[in-house]
Wavefront OBJ file of the C-alpha trace (Angstrom):
o trace
v 35.178 92.399 -22.312
v 35.920 88.948 -22.420
v 39.706 89.534 -21.828
v 41.156 86.944 -19.523
v 44.060 87.831 -17.394
v 46.136 84.914 -15.440
v 48.259 85.944 -12.000
v 49.790 84.303 -9.675
v 49.037 84.250 -5.663
v 51.604 87.136 -5.134
v 49.706 89.315 -7.640
v 46.224 88.516 -6.019
v 47.223 89.012 -2.419
v 49.003 92.386 -3.441
v 45.830 93.493 -5.516
v 43.601 92.573 -2.203
v 46.290 94.226 0.528
v 45.692 97.456 -1.966
v 42.324 97.674 -2.052
v 41.401 95.881 1.798
v 39.671 99.295 3.224
v 37.759 99.794 -0.001
v 33.843 99.085 0.172
v 33.051 97.470 -3.414
v 29.597 97.961 -4.748
v 29.007 94.703 -5.831
v 27.214 91.365 -5.192
v 29.469 88.477 -4.805
v 28.760 84.847 -5.791
v 31.056 81.970 -5.190
v 31.096 78.276 -6.466
v 33.046 75.608 -6.101
v 33.682 74.032 -9.273
v 36.094 70.936 -8.418
v 36.840 69.824 -5.135
v 39.094 66.774 -3.901
v 41.072 65.674 -1.023
v 44.276 67.642 -2.301
v 42.520 70.141 -4.680
v 40.234 72.834 -5.384
v 38.914 75.088 -8.315
v 36.581 77.843 -6.844
v 34.692 80.525 -8.809
v 34.365 83.821 -7.493
v 32.047 86.369 -9.235
v 32.114 90.215 -8.253
v 28.893 91.475 -9.874
v 29.136 95.149 -10.378
v 26.682 97.609 -12.490
v 27.376 96.874 -16.121
v 30.239 94.169 -15.727
v 31.018 91.309 -13.931
v 34.711 89.987 -12.629
v 35.275 86.618 -12.381
v 38.047 84.915 -10.770
v 38.924 81.253 -10.865
v 40.976 80.453 -7.892
v 43.274 77.144 -7.955
v 44.244 75.699 -4.433
v 46.336 72.684 -3.658
v 46.648 71.045 -0.508
v 49.929 71.121 1.138
v 50.529 68.791 4.176
v 47.972 70.670 6.683
v 47.441 73.709 4.662
v 45.778 74.861 1.496
v 47.433 77.096 -0.886
v 46.956 79.525 -3.841
v 48.808 78.434 -6.813
v 46.964 80.258 -9.554
v 44.213 83.131 -10.113
v 42.461 83.559 -13.583
v 40.480 86.557 -13.917
v 37.615 87.057 -16.628
v 35.717 90.218 -17.134
v 32.093 89.852 -18.814
l 1 2 3 4 5 6 7 8 9 10 11 12 13 14 15 16 17 18 19 20 21 22 23 24 25 26 27 28 29 30 31 32 33 34 35 36 37 38 39 40 41 42 43 44 45 46 47 48 49 50 51 52 53 54 55 56 57 58 59 60 61 62 63 64 65 66 67 68 69 70 71 72 73 74 75 76
């Protein structure tokens, strides 16, 4: 535990697509850590029995859309 894994948007989207029909037995909490006009950092905690997966998602505004530029995952 305490291992940190960093991956990009493609890896996160691939993970979500691969697991889209799986019901997760966890509670999910979200928190916006930083929010400006062009940048946002969001923490998503998936709380399972026995461990928690924390995803720190970085988003950047480009013209009219928000883009995920980085995801860092921490397991506790």
